[in-house]
N, C-alpha and C positions, 0 to 999 in steps of 0.2 A: 122795493126801492130803499137804498141806504143813504141817509144824508150825511155828507162830509164837507169839510171846508178847506181841507188841504191835501196835497199829495200824500204826505205821511199818514194823515187820517184814513185815506182811501185804502192804503196798503194794510193799516191795522184792521179796517173793517173787513177787508177781504180775508183776513186771517181768522176773524171772528166767524164770518160766514163758513169758512172751511171747517172750522171746529164744529159748527152746528150741523153741517152737512154730514159729518162722520158719525154723528150720534143717532141718526134715523134714516128711514127709506128716502131715496132720491131718485129723480129722472134726469135724463140728459137735457141740457139747455143752458141758457144765459141768464145771468142776474145783472140788470143794469144798475150802475152806481152813478149817483148825481151830486152836485154840490148842495149844500144846505140853503144856499142863497139864491140858487138859479136852477130851473128845472133842465138845464142843458146837461146832458150826459157827458161825463168825463172818463168814464171807463166801463169795462165789462169783466165779470168773472164767469169763465165758462167752465162747465163740469161735463166731464166724459165719464161714462161708466164702463166698467169692465164686466166680465161675466158674474153673475149672481148678484148684481147690484153693487159690487165693491167699486169704490171711487178709484178710477185709474188715472185720471189727471185732472189738475185744476189750473187754469190759465187765467191771469190777470193781465189786461191790456188797458193801459191808461193813455187815452188819446191825446191829452193835453200836452204831456211832456215825452211822448212816445216811449214810456217805460213798459217793458214787457217782462212779465215774471211767470215762468212756468212751474207750477208747483206739483211734483210727481209722487204718487203714493202707489206702491205695489202691493199686492196680497202677501201676507206674511208666509214664509216658509213653514212646513209642518215638520216639527221634530228637529232635534239637534243635528242630525246628519244632513237633513234637507237644508238647513241654514248654512251648514259648512260648505256645502256644495253649490249654493245658489250665489248669484251675483246681483246686487242691488244696482239697478240701472239708473243713472243719474244724467243720461245724455239729454233728457227733455227739460232739465232745469236750465233755463236761459233767461238772460235779461238783456235789453238793449241799452247801450251807453248813449247819453244824448247832451253831454255838456259841450262847452265851447272848444274850439280849435286851439292847439297849442303850436305856435309859429316861432322861428328863431328870433324874430324881431321882438317877441314877448319876453325873452329870456334876459335874465341879468348876466353880466360877465362873471360875476362871482356866484358859484353855485350855493353858498351859504346864504347869501342875500335872496336868491331864488327860492330856497327852502323856506326862509323866514316868511316870504311873501305867501307861499302856499299854506304855510302853518297858520298864518293869521286868517286866511280864507277859510281854512277848516274850522277855526274857532267861531268865526261868523257864522258858519254853516251849522253850528252847534253839533260838531262831530263828537261822539262819545269816546272817552278815553283817547283824546287827541294826542296825548304824549306817549301812547303806547307804540312801541316798535318791536318787531321780531328780531331776536339776536341770534345769529347762527355762528356757532364754534365747532371745532373738531378735536377728537381725541388723538392720543399719541398715534393710534392705528389708523387715523384718517377717517374714522366714524363721525359724520356730522350729527349735531343736535341743535335744536332750535327751541326757544321759549321767548315769551314776551317780557320785556322790561319797560319801566316807565322812565323816559329821558327827563331829567331834572333841570339841566341847562345845556345850552350849546352856544357855540361861537365859531369864528374862523378857526380856533384852536382845537375844536372837536365837539363830540356829543357825549355827554356824561349821564351815568346811572350809578345806583348804589346797591351793593349786595355784599354777601359773605365771600371771602376768598376761598373758603373751604367748600363752597357749593360746587356743583358739577362744571358750571360755567367758569367759576374762578380757577378750578384746577385745569381745565382745558385751556384757559387763556395763558396760564402760567407755562404751559407746554408750547402752545403756538398762539402767539398774540395777534395773528391775523384773523380778522373777523368781519362780519357784514351785518347791517341793521336794514330793516325794511319797514316803512311807515305805509299803512293803507287807510285812506279816508273815503269810506263808500259814498258819504253825502256829497262829495265833490268829484267823485269818480277819478281819484288820483292816487298814485303810488309813487314813493320815493325809495330807491335803494342806495345805500351808502356803504362803501368798503373801505378798509384801511387798517392800520396797527393800533392795537389797544395798549394803553399804558395806565398806571394807577394814578389816581387824582391825589393831589398833595394832602398830607395828614391833616394839616389845620383846616383844610376846606372840608375834609370828611368829618372832622370834630364838630365844625361850625353847623354843618347841615344836620348832623345827628342830634344836636341839642334844639334844632328848631323843629324836629318832628314832634308829633303829639306823644305824651308820655306812654300811652298804651302801645304805640308802635315801637317805641325804643325798648320797652319791656319785652315785647314780642321778639324783637332782634336779638335781645340777650338770652331769651329763653330757648330760641331754636338753634340747633346745630344743623344748619341748612343742608339738605340733601341727604342727611344721615337717617337710617331707619329708626322707627320708634313703635313700641308695641301697640299703642292705642292713643286716640285723641285725648283721653282723660289724663294720661301721663303728661302731655304737653300742657294741658290746662292746669294741672297742678303745679307745674314749673312756673306758669305765669302768675298764679295765685301767691306763690311763695315769694317770687321776686316783687310782686306788688306790695306785699306786706313789708318787705325788707326795704323797699325804696318809697316809702310814703311821702318823702320830702321832695320827690321828683327829680333827685340828683341820680340818674341811672347811668352808670358808665358805659362806654362804648367798648365793645370787644375789639381787640387789635385786628382780628380777621374781618371785621366789618368796615367797609370803606367804598370810595368811589372808583370807578373805571371811566376812561376817556378813549372813545375811538377818533383817532386822528385820521380824516378822510383823505384818500387820494383818488377816489372815484365816486361819482354821483350818477344816477339815472332818474329822470323824471318821466313819469308815465301818465298820460292823460286818456281816459277812456273815450272812444269815438264810436260812431255808429258803424254796423256791419264788421266789427272787429278791426277796422282800419285805424288802430290806435296811434296816437302821436307819442313818440319816444325820443328823448335827447339824453345824451351821455356827456358828462364832464370828466376830463382826466387831467391830472395835475403833472406837469412837466417842469421840474424845479420848483419855482415860486409862481409859475403861469398856468392858469386853467384854460383849457381848450374844449370846446364843445362840438358835437357832431350829432346830426339826426340819424336815428336807427329805424330800420324797417320793423313793423310790428311782428 
């Protein structure tokens, strides 16, 4: 028996049990997990073995919140050729969503207000990297690329982040300013997609935010030619050391290529995870100055 007090601790304990199982011989069966304050069982960790005692699958079922996590482990392929020809089967990795329903009566008329509500819920749920959003851009040839950025402020006017305009995303946005953001908060089982045209943030705002950053971050921004190749990390660290010695007074200048971008939205989609994959989805589209919303099928 493993004593836990919360759902999060239960899942962490399952991960610890899983690590322990992989380090020694094991038999098929279930490991019951209970709260530390009550003998009532809240979940089980089921172990299934493949040939020669290798762990084939691990399944966590948390009864209290109907959380289901299947953890799958396949035997390693032998040799480089075998690895190249094999396929890692992920179909058994599955979890059940169990959060509240999303109805049209719950929605704000303004999608930015709705986003702010969900954003605050994510903060209260202690979501990690709550400001992180995947940013999708495209090259001149139409090749998409995506990476995470940290949103630093948002309003009805748009969602802003800061970077170097000479980076890959900066170059691609100069060619095609149409882009998309996607926030995902696992703890609340919610996702928000935002699309629109990207514009540069005003220079005075970029300058003000740059000066607010920790000095080490300002020096890193000055030292790095973002997205450009470099021989080794030592070379980059030597740049940082040289700049740190040069700007000991903390007056680190901002490169003209470093600044803010703002995505001005014309489309939102709010996604709420639901049981049996019957998720709730609502989109907002802007027509002139008016936002209209519509439920979408999952």
